[in-house]
C-alpha positions as CSV (number, residue, x, y, z in Angstrom):
1,M,-139.2,-62.6,-9.0
2,K,-136.7,-60.1,-7.7
3,R,-138.0,-57.0,-5.9
4,R,-137.5,-53.9,-7.9
5,A,-135.7,-50.8,-6.5
6,V,-136.2,-47.2,-7.5
7,I,-134.5,-43.9,-6.7
8,T,-136.9,-41.4,-5.2
9,G,-134.7,-38.8,-3.6
10,M,-131.1,-37.5,-4.0
11,G,-128.8,-35.1,-2.2
12,V,-125.4,-33.9,-3.2
13,I,-122.5,-32.0,-1.9
14,S,-119.9,-31.3,-4.6
15,P,-117.4,-28.8,-6.0
16,V,-119.9,-27.7,-8.6
17,G,-122.8,-27.2,-6.2
18,S,-124.2,-28.3,-2.9
19,S,-127.8,-28.7,-3.9
20,L,-129.3,-31.0,-6.5
21,E,-130.3,-28.3,-8.8
22,E,-127.0,-26.3,-8.5
23,F,-125.1,-29.5,-9.1
24,W,-127.1,-30.4,-12.2
25,T,-127.0,-26.9,-13.6
26,G,-123.2,-26.8,-13.1
27,L,-122.8,-30.1,-15.0
28,V,-125.0,-29.2,-18.0
29,E,-123.4,-25.8,-18.3
30,G,-119.9,-27.4,-18.2
31,K,-118.9,-25.6,-15.1
32,S,-115.6,-26.6,-13.5
33,G,-115.4,-26.9,-9.7
34,I,-111.6,-27.3,-9.8
35,G,-109.4,-24.5,-8.5
36,P,-106.3,-23.6,-6.4
37,V,-106.1,-25.4,-3.1
38,T,-107.0,-23.1,-0.3
39,R,-106.9,-25.3,2.8
40,F,-103.1,-25.5,3.2
41,D,-99.8,-24.3,1.7
42,V,-99.2,-26.3,-1.5
43,S,-96.1,-24.3,-2.6
44,A,-93.8,-27.2,-2.0
45,L,-96.1,-29.7,-3.8
46,P,-96.1,-30.5,-7.5
47,T,-99.9,-30.5,-7.6
48,Q,-101.7,-27.4,-6.5
49,V,-105.3,-27.7,-7.6
50,A,-108.3,-29.7,-6.3
51,G,-112.1,-29.8,-6.4
52,E,-112.9,-28.2,-3.1
53,V,-116.4,-27.7,-1.7
54,K,-116.5,-24.0,-1.0
55,D,-120.0,-23.3,0.2
56,F,-120.5,-26.0,2.9
57,Q,-121.4,-24.7,6.4
58,P,-122.0,-27.7,8.8
59,E,-124.1,-25.6,11.2
60,N,-126.7,-25.3,8.4
61,W,-127.3,-29.0,8.8
62,L,-126.1,-30.0,12.2
63,D,-126.2,-28.9,15.8
64,R,-123.0,-27.0,16.4
65,K,-121.8,-29.2,19.3
66,E,-122.7,-32.3,17.3
67,S,-120.8,-31.1,14.2
68,R,-117.6,-30.6,16.3
69,H,-117.5,-34.3,17.0
70,M,-117.8,-35.3,13.4
71,D,-115.1,-35.3,10.7
72,R,-116.0,-33.4,7.5
73,F,-116.7,-36.6,5.6
74,A,-119.5,-37.5,8.1
75,Q,-120.8,-33.9,8.0
76,F,-121.1,-34.1,4.3
77,A,-123.1,-37.4,4.5
78,V,-125.6,-36.2,7.0
79,A,-126.2,-33.0,5.0
80,A,-126.7,-34.9,1.8
81,A,-129.0,-37.4,3.4
82,K,-131.2,-34.7,4.8
83,M,-131.4,-33.2,1.3
84,A,-132.2,-36.6,-0.2
85,L,-135.0,-37.4,2.3
86,K,-136.6,-34.0,1.7
87,D,-136.3,-34.5,-2.0
88,A,-138.0,-37.9,-1.6
89,D,-140.8,-36.3,0.5
90,L,-140.0,-39.0,3.0
91,P,-139.6,-37.5,6.5
92,P,-137.9,-39.8,9.0
93,E,-141.0,-39.9,11.2
94,G,-142.8,-41.4,8.2
95,L,-140.5,-44.4,7.9
96,D,-140.9,-47.8,9.3
97,K,-137.5,-47.6,10.9
98,E,-137.2,-51.4,11.4
99,R,-137.4,-51.7,7.6
100,A,-135.0,-48.8,6.7
101,G,-131.2,-49.1,6.5
102,V,-128.0,-47.4,5.3
103,V,-125.2,-48.5,3.0
104,L,-122.4,-46.0,2.4
105,G,-119.1,-46.1,0.6
106,C,-116.0,-44.3,1.9
107,G,-112.5,-44.8,0.7
108,I,-110.4,-43.0,3.3
109,G,-112.5,-41.8,6.2
110,G,-111.5,-39.2,8.7
111,V,-108.1,-38.2,7.4
112,I,-108.7,-34.6,8.5
113,T,-109.2,-35.8,12.1
114,F,-106.1,-38.1,11.8
115,E,-103.8,-35.2,10.8
116,E,-105.2,-32.8,13.4
117,Q,-104.9,-35.3,16.3
118,K,-101.4,-36.4,15.3
119,E,-100.4,-32.7,15.7
120,V,-102.0,-32.7,19.1
121,L,-100.1,-35.8,20.1
122,M,-96.8,-34.5,19.0
123,K,-97.2,-31.0,20.4
124,K,-99.2,-31.6,23.6
125,G,-98.8,-35.3,24.5
126,P,-101.1,-38.3,24.5
127,G,-103.3,-37.0,27.3
128,R,-104.6,-34.3,25.0
129,V,-105.7,-36.5,22.2
130,S,-109.5,-36.2,21.8
131,P,-111.7,-38.9,23.2
132,F,-113.6,-38.4,19.9
133,F,-110.6,-39.2,17.8
134,V,-111.5,-42.8,16.9
135,P,-115.2,-42.2,16.4
136,M,-114.4,-39.3,14.1
137,L,-111.7,-41.2,12.2
138,I,-113.2,-44.6,11.3
139,S,-114.8,-44.9,7.9
140,N,-118.1,-46.5,9.1
141,M,-119.0,-43.5,11.1
142,A,-120.8,-41.7,8.3
143,A,-123.2,-44.6,8.0
144,G,-123.4,-44.8,11.8
145,H,-124.4,-41.1,12.0
146,L,-127.1,-41.5,9.4
147,S,-128.6,-44.5,11.4
148,L,-128.5,-42.4,14.6
149,A,-129.8,-39.2,13.0
150,F,-132.9,-40.8,11.6
151,G,-133.3,-43.8,13.9
152,L,-132.9,-46.4,11.2
153,R,-132.6,-49.9,12.6
154,G,-132.3,-51.9,9.4
155,P,-129.0,-53.0,7.9
156,S,-126.2,-50.4,8.3
157,L,-123.0,-51.1,6.3
158,T,-119.9,-49.3,5.0
159,V,-118.2,-50.4,1.9
160,V,-114.5,-49.6,1.5
161,T,-113.3,-50.4,-2.0
162,A,-111.3,-47.2,-2.8
163,C,-112.8,-45.2,-5.7
164,A,-115.4,-48.0,-6.3
165,S,-116.8,-47.7,-2.8
166,A,-120.0,-45.7,-3.5
167,T,-121.0,-47.7,-6.5
168,N,-120.5,-50.9,-4.5
169,A,-122.5,-49.4,-1.7
170,I,-125.4,-48.6,-4.1
171,G,-125.2,-52.1,-5.6
172,E,-125.3,-53.7,-2.1
173,A,-128.3,-51.5,-1.2
174,L,-130.0,-52.9,-4.3
175,R,-129.3,-56.5,-3.1
176,I,-130.7,-55.7,0.4
177,I,-134.0,-54.5,-1.2
178,Q,-134.1,-57.4,-3.6
179,R,-133.7,-59.8,-0.7
180,G,-136.6,-58.2,1.2
181,E,-134.4,-57.1,4.1
182,A,-135.5,-53.4,3.9
183,D,-138.0,-51.3,2.1
184,V,-135.9,-48.1,2.1
185,V,-132.1,-47.8,2.1
186,L,-130.1,-44.5,2.2
187,C,-127.1,-45.3,0.0
188,G,-124.2,-43.6,-1.7
189,G,-120.8,-42.3,-0.6
190,T,-118.9,-39.5,1.1
191,E,-115.2,-38.4,1.2
192,A,-113.2,-35.4,2.5
193,P,-109.6,-36.3,1.5
194,I,-108.2,-32.8,0.7
195,T,-105.5,-32.6,3.4
196,E,-101.8,-32.0,3.3
197,L,-100.9,-35.6,4.1
198,A,-103.3,-37.2,1.7
199,F,-102.3,-34.7,-1.0
200,A,-98.6,-35.4,-0.5
201,G,-99.2,-39.1,-0.7
202,F,-101.1,-38.9,-4.0
203,C,-98.4,-36.5,-5.3
204,S,-95.7,-39.1,-4.4
205,M,-97.6,-41.7,-6.4
206,K,-97.4,-39.3,-9.4
207,A,-101.1,-40.0,-10.1
208,M,-102.3,-36.4,-10.0
209,S,-101.9,-33.7,-12.6
210,T,-99.0,-31.3,-12.0
211,E,-100.1,-28.7,-14.6
212,K,-99.8,-25.1,-13.4
213,G,-102.0,-23.4,-16.0
214,N,-105.7,-22.6,-15.7
215,P,-107.0,-24.9,-12.9
216,A,-110.4,-25.3,-14.6
217,E,-108.7,-26.8,-17.6
218,V,-106.4,-29.3,-15.8
219,C,-108.7,-32.3,-15.8
220,R,-109.0,-33.7,-19.3
221,P,-110.5,-37.2,-19.4
222,F,-109.9,-39.1,-22.7
223,D,-108.0,-36.2,-24.2
224,K,-104.5,-36.9,-25.6
225,R,-103.1,-34.2,-23.4
226,R,-104.5,-35.7,-20.2
227,S,-102.0,-35.5,-17.4
228,G,-103.5,-37.1,-14.3
229,F,-106.5,-36.9,-12.0
230,V,-107.6,-34.0,-9.8
231,I,-108.7,-34.9,-6.3
232,G,-112.1,-33.7,-5.1
233,E,-114.4,-34.0,-2.1
234,G,-118.1,-34.3,-1.5
235,A,-121.0,-36.7,-0.9
236,G,-123.9,-38.2,-2.8
237,I,-126.9,-39.9,-1.0
238,L,-129.7,-41.6,-2.8
239,V,-133.0,-42.8,-1.3
240,L,-133.5,-46.3,-2.7
241,E,-136.9,-47.8,-2.2
242,A,-138.6,-51.0,-3.1
243,A,-140.8,-50.2,-6.0
244,E,-144.0,-51.3,-4.3
245,H,-143.2,-49.1,-1.3
246,A,-142.6,-46.1,-3.5
247,E,-145.8,-46.7,-5.5
248,A,-147.9,-47.1,-2.3
249,R,-147.0,-43.6,-1.2
250,R,-147.2,-42.2,-4.8
251,A,-143.5,-41.1,-4.8
252,R,-141.8,-39.4,-7.7
253,V,-139.3,-41.8,-9.2
254,Y,-136.1,-40.6,-10.9
255,A,-135.1,-44.0,-12.3
256,E,-135.0,-47.7,-11.5
257,L,-131.8,-49.2,-10.3
258,C,-131.9,-52.5,-12.2
259,G,-128.4,-53.9,-12.5
260,Y,-125.2,-54.2,-10.5
261,G,-121.9,-55.9,-11.3
262,S,-118.6,-56.2,-9.4
263,S,-115.3,-57.8,-10.1
264,S,-111.6,-57.7,-9.2
265,D,-108.6,-57.3,-11.5
266,A,-106.3,-59.4,-9.3
267,Y,-103.5,-57.7,-11.2
268,H,-101.9,-54.8,-9.4
269,I,-102.6,-52.6,-6.4
270,T,-102.9,-49.4,-8.4
271,A,-102.7,-50.1,-12.1
272,P,-105.8,-51.4,-14.0
273,A,-105.7,-54.8,-15.7
274,P,-104.4,-54.6,-19.4
275,G,-107.3,-54.3,-21.8
276,G,-109.7,-53.4,-19.0
277,T,-110.7,-57.0,-18.5
278,G,-111.8,-56.5,-14.9
279,A,-113.8,-53.4,-15.8
280,A,-115.4,-55.2,-18.7
281,K,-116.5,-58.1,-16.5
282,A,-118.2,-55.7,-14.0
283,M,-120.0,-54.0,-16.9
284,A,-121.1,-57.3,-18.4
285,L,-122.3,-58.6,-15.1
286,A,-124.3,-55.4,-14.5
287,L,-126.0,-55.8,-17.9
288,Q,-126.8,-59.4,-17.2
289,D,-128.2,-58.5,-13.8
290,A,-130.4,-55.9,-15.5
291,E,-131.5,-58.3,-18.1
292,L,-130.5,-55.8,-20.8
293,T,-128.1,-55.9,-23.8
294,A,-125.3,-53.5,-24.5
295,R,-127.3,-52.1,-27.5
296,E,-130.0,-51.0,-25.1
297,V,-127.7,-48.6,-23.2
298,D,-128.2,-45.0,-24.2
299,Y,-125.5,-43.4,-22.1
300,I,-122.4,-44.3,-20.1
301,N,-121.1,-42.2,-17.2
302,A,-117.5,-43.1,-17.3
303,H,-115.0,-43.5,-14.5
304,G,-112.9,-41.2,-16.8
305,T,-110.2,-40.0,-14.4
306,G,-107.9,-38.3,-16.8
307,T,-105.0,-40.7,-16.2
308,D,-103.3,-42.4,-19.1
309,A,-104.0,-45.9,-17.8
310,N,-107.7,-45.5,-16.7
311,D,-108.9,-43.7,-19.8
312,L,-107.3,-46.2,-22.2
313,T,-108.4,-49.3,-20.4
314,E,-111.9,-48.1,-19.8
315,T,-112.3,-47.3,-23.5
316,Q,-111.0,-50.8,-24.2
317,A,-113.5,-52.3,-21.7
318,I,-116.4,-50.5,-23.3
319,K,-115.4,-51.7,-26.8
320,S,-115.0,-55.3,-25.4
321,V,-118.6,-55.3,-23.9
322,F,-120.4,-53.1,-26.5
323,G,-118.7,-54.3,-29.7
324,A,-119.6,-52.1,-32.7
325,S,-122.2,-50.3,-30.7
326,A,-119.5,-48.8,-28.6
327,Y,-119.1,-46.1,-31.2
328,S,-122.7,-45.0,-31.1
329,V,-123.3,-44.8,-27.3
330,P,-122.4,-41.4,-25.7
331,V,-119.8,-41.6,-23.0
332,S,-119.0,-38.7,-20.7
333,S,-116.8,-38.0,-17.6
334,T,-118.3,-35.6,-15.1
335,K,-115.0,-35.8,-13.2
336,S,-113.8,-33.3,-15.8
337,M,-115.9,-30.8,-13.7
338,T,-116.0,-32.2,-10.2
339,G,-112.6,-33.8,-9.9
340,H,-112.3,-37.3,-8.5
341,L,-114.3,-37.6,-5.3
342,M,-112.7,-40.9,-4.4
343,G,-115.1,-43.0,-2.3
344,A,-118.0,-40.6,-3.0
345,T,-117.5,-40.4,-6.8
346,G,-119.8,-43.3,-7.7
347,A,-122.7,-41.8,-5.8
348,V,-122.4,-38.4,-7.3
349,E,-122.1,-40.0,-10.8
350,A,-125.1,-42.2,-10.1
351,I,-127.1,-39.1,-9.2
352,A,-125.9,-37.5,-12.5
353,S,-127.0,-40.6,-14.4
354,A,-130.4,-40.6,-12.8
355,L,-130.9,-37.0,-13.7
356,V,-129.8,-37.8,-17.3
357,I,-132.7,-40.3,-17.5
358,E,-135.2,-37.9,-16.0
359,R,-134.3,-34.8,-17.9
360,G,-132.9,-36.0,-21.2
361,I,-129.7,-34.0,-21.2
362,I,-126.2,-35.6,-21.1
363,P,-123.5,-33.6,-19.3
364,P,-120.3,-33.1,-21.3
365,T,-116.7,-34.1,-20.9
366,I,-115.2,-30.6,-20.7
367,N,-111.6,-29.7,-21.6
368,Y,-111.7,-32.1,-24.5
369,G,-109.6,-30.6,-27.3
370,E,-107.1,-33.1,-28.7
371,P,-108.5,-36.6,-29.6
372,D,-106.4,-39.6,-28.6
373,P,-106.4,-42.2,-31.4
374,E,-106.6,-44.9,-28.8
375,C,-109.5,-43.3,-27.0
376,D,-111.9,-42.9,-30.0
377,L,-115.4,-43.1,-28.6
378,D,-118.1,-40.4,-28.4
379,Y,-117.1,-38.6,-25.2
380,V,-119.7,-35.8,-25.6
381,P,-117.0,-33.1,-25.9
382,N,-117.4,-29.8,-24.1
383,V,-121.1,-29.1,-24.6
384,A,-124.1,-30.9,-23.1
385,R,-126.3,-32.9,-25.4
386,V,-130.1,-33.2,-25.5
387,K,-130.9,-36.9,-25.9
388,K,-133.7,-39.2,-24.7
389,V,-132.0,-41.7,-22.4
390,A,-133.9,-44.8,-21.2
391,V,-130.9,-46.8,-19.9
392,A,-127.7,-45.4,-18.3
393,M,-124.6,-47.2,-17.1
394,S,-122.2,-45.8,-14.5
395,N,-118.7,-47.2,-14.0
396,T,-116.2,-46.8,-11.1
397,F,-112.9,-48.5,-10.6
398,G,-110.6,-48.4,-7.6
399,F,-107.1,-49.0,-6.4
400,G,-106.7,-52.7,-5.4
401,G,-108.4,-53.7,-8.6
402,H,-112.0,-53.1,-7.5
403,N,-114.5,-52.6,-10.3
404,A,-118.1,-51.8,-9.9
405,T,-120.9,-50.9,-12.4
406,I,-124.5,-50.1,-12.0
407,V,-127.3,-49.8,-14.6
408,L,-130.3,-47.5,-14.3
409,K,-133.4,-47.3,-16.5
410,K,-136.5,-45.3,-16.8
411,F,-139.1,-46.7,-14.4
412,A,-142.2,-48.2,-15.8
413,Q,-144.9,-49.9,-13.8
414,R,-145.7,-53.5,-14.5
């Protein structure tokens, strides 16, 4: 029998709030965290909005000297992990550190550091490039810092599958617990990609919205007027525990993580497979792993980026897997409020899904005003919905054809 895994603590840094309660309140109130870019001059760029984290002060979570040697994406991860462990009532000194690990997702890594040090190289020469450049840049360093900060000597991994990274990381953490390799795993994702170079690159791909109206209304997943995604930043960390470990210490459980599916489109480096075939496979595998049927799913937290291709193919994938019941299951995209947090997005959305199960409220898809005949499911438009949810699914899909889905359910002791 597979070991069961439960979520006992969560921490989040996001454009709609940098605490669990602020994040949740923002989602259920339909608050947009998207606004004008403030980090650099965007006047020459077609896209000028993003989901920035405005209230993060690294010194609130880290020693000042230590924080200077960490890129923003790693700072986010440490802060969110400290929140999650406190939320789980699981102080690091209370852990068996040989039986505790870390699995994080990160799509890009220290791009802020990369840009800063390239300027140093060009203006001051190679001798002035920071000796911390590489340790601050590489994507695995967020996981490394969590292991170091809390003394965790179990498995420590980083998953890089673009926008599917965090969901893959959570799924791989599930497998570690199921295999008996750890009792506690800090898992999730982190990303801080709002830089001039990254922004220019996404603009050149013509993937981001170029609308110049009200920034809060720019991201419109599944709406006929959708015009592209909006980039965001943040981190989500979950404390995943073996069920017997959580029960032994009488921990509060948000939800059980019961299913994980992953697939590859093998179709195109950026475009999803026609009909959402790869996405559908990941969803079907996650349900099979959870030993559940599509009819038992009460809510889907969609990838829902607000791009023409994603929203259509994800809708098609849901229909393929769910059949007639696709029209009765609520589907919402919290990216309409947070923006697209890239490698962190799956973690933040997993946290939202766990809270939906615990609290019985489904966050809306905001800015939904003009239905698309080809995207014709129940997208929970504009206003949160009170609904008892026993099973939730969360989808993420990334460039390179990566697809990942997890299934969560209300925890019940056997």
